[in-house]
N, C-alpha and C positions, 0 to 999 in steps of 0.2 A: 502494500500500498505506499501511498506520496505521504511522507510527513506532516502534521496538523501543527499548526500556531495556535496556541492558547493564551489568554490575555486574562489576568486576574484583575485587584485593583491599582498594585502597584508593579504587575511583573507584567512582561513576555515572554513564555513557555516556547522554545522554538526548537528546533533541531540543531545540533551543532554538524560543523563542517570542517575543511579545511583550515577556513578564516578562522576560526575559534580555538585552533591547536595551541597557540602561545599560551593563549587564558588558562585555559585547560590545565595546562603544563604546570605554570607559576602556581594554581589554587592547589594542585597537588604533591606541591615540596612541602606542604602543608604535615607535621609526624602526625596530628591526632587524625588527619584524613587518611595517612599510611596506616597509624595503629587500628584504627577502627573499621576499616573498609578493606576487602579484598583485591584492594589496586597493588600492582608492581612495589616493591621497595627495594632498593629506591626507584623513583617513580625518574622514568629518562624519556626525551624528548620524542624518540620512537615509540613510547608508549602511549603517548598523546595523540600522535599522528596515527599510530592506528585505531586509538578508539573512536577520533575525530572523522577518520576517512576511510576506514571498515567497518569497525564494528556496529556504528551508530547506523550507518546508511544500510549495511547488512539484515539490522534487524526490523527496521521499517520495513525492506522490503520483503521481508519472510514473514513481518506480523506477529514475529518472535519474542521482541524488545522494541519498548517505544520508551526510547531517551529524548527527554529536553535538556535543554541549557534554560537557567534560570537567569533571565536578564530582566536590569533595570530599564527604562524607558531609554536611556541616554545611552546602552550599550554591553555597558559591566555587569560579567559575568559576577553572580551571586550566590552559585551551587548548579546541582545536577540534580535531575531525579529521573528514574526509569522504571518502568514497569514491562516487566520480563513475563510472558503467559507460561504458568507450569503444567497446567491442565487444561480441558474445557471448561470455560468460563473462570475459569480461577486465575490471579495473576498475582505476583510479589511487587510491592512496591521498594524500593532502594532510593535514599538520597545523602547529599552531603551539601554542608554549607561553607561558603568560603569563608575563612580567618576573619576578615575585617567587615563581612556583612552579617555576622553570627547575631543572634540574641534581638534581632527584629522584627520577628516574626515571616520572615521571608518565605523558609520553606516549610512550614504550616501552612500557608497561604497556597502556595504549589501543591502541596501537596493533597490540599481537599479539591483546588482546580482539576487536578491530573484525575483523581479518585472519580469527582463528579465525570468528568469525561468518559473515562474507563467504564464505568457504568452507560451511560446514556449512549455512546459511540461505537463501543468494541461488545456488549453482550456481555461484560463480565457481573459475573455475580457475587463473587469472593474476592477482596485483595488482602492478601496476607502482609505482614511488615516482619522480617527477623532482623535481629541485631547481636551481636555477640552481648551475653549478660556481663553489666559493666558500663554499658555505652547508654549513660545516663541521657544524654542530649539526644541523642536519637529517638530513644523510649517519650520522652516530655514532646518530642514533635508529633510523634505518631499520636497519643493519648491529647493532644491538642487538635490533633486534625480529626479525632474523633473514634481513633482504633480502639477497639476493646482488647487488652492483655488477656489472652487467653494461658499463658502459661511458658514454663522452659522447658526447651526440648534439650536433653543432652547429648553431647557429640554431634550438634546438627548443624556447626558450620567448620569449614576447613579453611582457616587463615595462615596462608602464609607454612603450611606442611604441618601445621598444628590443631589438632580437634578442640572445638570450644563450645560451650553450654550458649544456647541463644535463647531471648524470652521472645514469643511469637505472641502478635495480635491481628486483629482483623478486622475489615469493615466490612458491612454490606448494605446493597444500595436501600435498605430500608432505615438506616443509620444516618441516611442524606435525605430520607422522607420522598426516596426515588424508588420505580418500579422494579421488581426483579424479573427478568426473562425467564424466568423458569419458579415453578410454585418451591415454596421453602415450607417444611414442615418441621419447627424447631421440638428439641428432646422435650420429654415430658420427666417431672422428676418427682 
């Protein structure tokens, strides 16, 4: 599919390309991004180029991963967000915020906008968020975006060759007052 551009109150969410390689490379020099995400470390220019020129376009082309750069209207990169399709109607959201733009709610705003888009335009019925246990900043973003924490998955993330426990949360269309494409029968307890 062709990439789409979304707008929120303060952001433009658009695909990234060769013109964004330098900004992605610079942002990913942040030790916190390297620590808490599964990007390579050290993060080399060739990693950024592969991401912006191959991985992102391929994900859009085969509808397996929808990656958005989070940009201020003036053009500054404030973060990155992706929704990876993991099964029929289920996507996994992941994100990071650039160091100089953290604490302003940009990533939360983008997560809500992209989640709404996935539910209304991509027939997604469940979005999952996962982060390594201890990544409290990512968890705070997910919770502010409306994700419900469901628990801890043991040994669920392989980050740079080490298995790590992960928190998991989910968002359903009904959490944003949207209809689902498939009926949902919650468990009765």
